[in-house]
C-alpha positions in Angstrom: 88.4 105.5 131.9 91.2 105.7 129.4 90.8 103.2 126.9 92.3 102.3 123.3 88.4 101.9 122.1 88.2 105.7 122.7 91.4 106.9 121.8 90.9 110.7 122.3 90.5 110.3 125.9 94.4 108.9 126.0 95.5 111.2 123.2 93.8 114.6 123.6 95.0 115.9 120.9 93.0 113.8 118.7 90.0 115.1 116.9 86.8 115.6 119.3 84.1 112.8 118.7 81.5 115.6 118.5 82.5 116.4 115.2 83.6 119.8 115.8 86.9 119.2 114.1 88.8 120.5 117.3 91.0 118.6 119.2 89.1 117.1 122.2 91.2 118.7 124.7 90.1 122.3 123.2 86.5 121.2 122.9 84.7 118.7 125.3 86.9 117.2 127.5 86.7 120.1 130.3 82.8 119.6 130.1 83.1 115.8 130.4 85.4 115.9 133.4 83.0 118.2 135.0 79.9 115.8 134.3 81.8 112.8 135.5 82.7 114.9 138.7 79.0 116.1 139.1 80.4 119.5 139.8 79.1 122.8 138.3 79.2 123.3 134.6 79.9 126.8 133.4 79.4 126.1 130.0 76.8 126.9 126.9 73.6 124.9 126.2 75.6 123.9 122.7 78.7 123.2 124.3 76.8 120.7 126.6 74.9 119.2 124.0 78.2 118.3 122.0 79.9 116.7 125.3 76.8 114.7 125.4 77.2 113.5 121.6 80.8 112.9 122.6 80.1 110.8 125.7 77.4 108.9 123.8 79.9 107.9 121.3 82.6 106.9 123.6 79.8 104.5 125.5 79.3 103.0 121.6 83.1 102.8 121.0 83.3 101.1 124.6 80.6 98.5 124.6 78.6 98.2 121.5 81.4 98.0 118.8 83.3 95.4 120.7 80.2 93.5 120.8 79.5 93.7 117.3 82.9 92.5 116.5 83.0 89.5 118.7 79.2 88.4 118.7 76.4 87.5 115.9 75.2 90.4 114.7 71.7 89.2 115.5 72.5 89.3 118.9 73.2 92.5 119.6 71.6 94.3 116.8 68.7 95.8 119.1 71.7 97.5 121.1 73.0 99.0 118.1 70.1 100.3 116.9 69.0 101.9 120.2 72.5 103.4 120.0 72.1 104.6 116.2 68.5 106.5 117.4 70.2 108.0 120.1 73.2 109.3 118.3 71.2 110.6 115.6 68.8 112.5 118.1 72.0 114.1 119.8 73.3 115.0 116.4 70.0 116.6 115.2 70.3 118.8 118.7 73.8 119.7 117.8 72.7 120.4 114.3 70.1 122.8 115.4 72.6 124.7 117.3 74.5 125.2 114.2 71.7 126.5 112.1 73.1 129.8 111.5 76.4 128.5 110.0 77.2 127.8 106.6 75.3 124.7 105.4 78.5 123.1 104.6 79.7 123.1 108.1 76.7 121.1 108.9 77.1 118.5 106.5 80.8 118.3 107.4 79.7 117.9 110.9 77.1 115.2 110.3 80.3 113.4 108.1 82.4 113.4 111.2 79.9 111.2 113.0 81.4 108.2 111.4 84.9 109.0 112.4 85.2 106.6 115.5 82.3 104.4 114.9 83.4 102.2 112.1 81.1 99.4 112.4 77.8 100.7 113.7 75.0 99.0 111.4 73.1 101.6 109.3 75.2 104.7 110.6 76.1 105.5 107.0 72.5 105.5 105.9 71.7 107.6 109.0 74.4 110.2 107.9 73.0 110.4 104.3 69.2 110.9 105.6 70.4 113.7 108.1 72.5 115.4 105.4 69.4 115.0 102.7 66.7 116.5 105.5 69.1 119.3 106.2 69.2 120.3 102.7 65.6 119.7 102.1 64.1 121.4 105.3 66.6 123.7 106.6 68.8 124.8 103.8 66.0 125.1 100.9 68.4 122.9 98.7 66.2 120.7 96.9 68.9 120.0 94.2 71.2 119.0 96.6 68.8 116.7 98.5 68.1 115.3 94.8 71.7 114.6 94.4 71.9 112.8 97.8 68.9 110.5 97.5 69.0 109.9 93.3 71.1 107.0 93.9 68.8 105.1 95.8 66.7 104.7 92.6 69.3 102.0 91.6 70.4 100.8 95.3 69.3 97.2 96.5 66.5 98.0 98.9 67.8 95.2 101.4 71.1 97.1 101.7 69.2 100.0 103.4 69.4 99.8 107.1 67.8 103.1 108.2 64.0 103.3 107.9 63.9 107.2 108.0 66.1 107.5 105.0 63.4 105.6 103.2 60.6 107.3 104.6 62.3 110.5 103.5 63.2 109.1 99.7 59.2 108.0 99.6 58.2 111.6 100.4 60.6 113.2 98.3 60.1 110.9 95.0 56.2 110.3 95.5 56.0 110.3 91.7 57.8 107.1 91.4 55.9 103.9 90.1 53.4 102.0 92.3 55.4 99.1 92.3 58.7 100.8 93.4 56.7 102.5 96.2 55.3 99.3 97.2 58.9 97.9 97.8 60.0 101.1 99.6 57.1 100.8 102.0 57.7 96.8 102.6 61.5 97.6 103.3 60.6 100.2 105.7 58.1 98.0 107.6 60.9 95.3 107.8 63.3 97.8 109.6 60.5 99.2 111.7 59.5 95.5 112.6 63.2 94.5 113.7 63.5 97.9 115.5 63.6 97.8 119.2 62.6 101.3 119.4 59.0 101.7 119.5 58.0 103.1 116.6 54.1 102.0 116.7 52.5 105.3 115.2 55.3 105.1 112.0 54.6 100.9 112.0 50.7 101.8 111.2 51.1 104.4 109.0 53.3 102.7 106.5 51.2 99.5 106.7 48.0 101.5 105.7 50.1 102.8 102.8 51.2 99.5 101.8 47.5 98.3 101.9 46.6 101.5 99.9 49.2 100.6 97.2 48.6 96.9 97.0 44.9 98.1 96.2 45.9 100.3 93.7 47.7 97.4 91.5 44.4 95.3 92.2 45.7 93.3 95.2 42.8 93.2 97.6 43.7 90.5 100.0 47.0 92.1 101.0 44.8 95.2 102.0 43.1 93.0 104.3 46.1 90.9 105.0 48.2 94.0 105.8 46.0 95.8 108.0 45.4 92.8 110.3 49.1 91.9 110.8 49.8 95.8 111.5 47.1 96.2 114.1 48.6 93.4 116.0 51.9 94.3 115.3 51.2 97.9 116.6 49.5 96.7 119.9 52.2 94.5 120.7 54.8 97.0 120.4 52.8 99.2 122.5 52.5 96.4 125.4 56.0 95.6 125.0 57.2 99.2 125.4 54.9 99.7 128.4 54.0 103.2 126.6 50.3 104.1 126.5 48.6 105.2 123.0 45.2 106.6 122.8 44.0 104.3 119.9 40.5 106.1 120.2 
């Protein structure tokens, strides 16, 4: 369906939403047309993954972003979170296919994810997280990772909307003061508790970490309270998601 919300469908000379930098007609158009027709697709796995990313971004442009524009944010934030996690997952798969490319090309690819997604909450933080993680874990560029993450030292934590970014920050700057680490962990827990995507293991992990950090500053009561709340929340998320976890 052609729509002004997905302009590349009507004007295929525009940049492809997959982030390749090529016009849509020279990138994902033919693969997506084959997918829509359920015909045999003669293409590479990498091209198929890019097309899947393009298609999902199109769905967000057609459905989620209009809801974010016309409804209260609290009414659609769960849907937006699902979309954000999906886009990050698809982008990571595309980046993996680009692992032999120069690091600069991968970073530009991550930046292009926002070219049509102008109001998806947490997207800019997710892109920052993708870039920092790539520099640290794939490019072995610790200095580049530090430059991206250092501004978080002075950023108001309540403005950060993507938990994995804070998790990466916490892992990298593990020499921060206990108080600072505790505040970061508390924000991570806030985001996980508000997230529709089940992240029960992470929730329990950071709840325990909060208890340990609280104990380090002499707050024994918080340790007991945090573990009780975390366990209850963990079990509820498991129940709500119909997922089976081995708790033994």
